[in-house]
C-alpha positions, 0 to 999 in steps of 0.5 A: 758564266753569265750566259746560263740559259734555263731549261736548256742542255748545256755542255761544261768542261772542267777547266781547272782542278779545285783545291778544296773537296767541297767544289770537287764534290759539287762538280762530281754531283753535277757530272752525275746528272749526265744521262750517260753517267746515270746509265753507267751507275744503274749498270754497276748497281745491277751488277753489284746487287746480283754478283758482288753483294754477299748474303749469308745467315747471321744470327738466324737471319739473312745478312747482306754485306754490301759493296761500296758504290763505284764512282763512275765520274771523276772531277779532272781537268778536261772532263766534259759533261752535258746536263739540262740546266734547271732552276734547282741547279743554277746555284750549284753551277754558280758556286763552281763557275770558276772551275768550269767553262761552258761550251 
């Protein structure tokens, strides 16, 4: 993946599933930078704030039980995502390059 061009939009495909959890988390973090994933995360966040979180009085003060964050991206073989490659994420891309193929 030596053809990474900075400040351009690139599409990546997960070619194989990593066996360790650290590369999986890195790939999911990179997938979360996609604008569609960000939009879906904001939508789920609004729904959670309005509907799913339970607020009640506890010890005379308002208390909110917050629901866990829903994962909107999954690292699976064949998953495709497009992101803008910036200098800040080049090292992350290089660390998981054997699991990704650039389109």
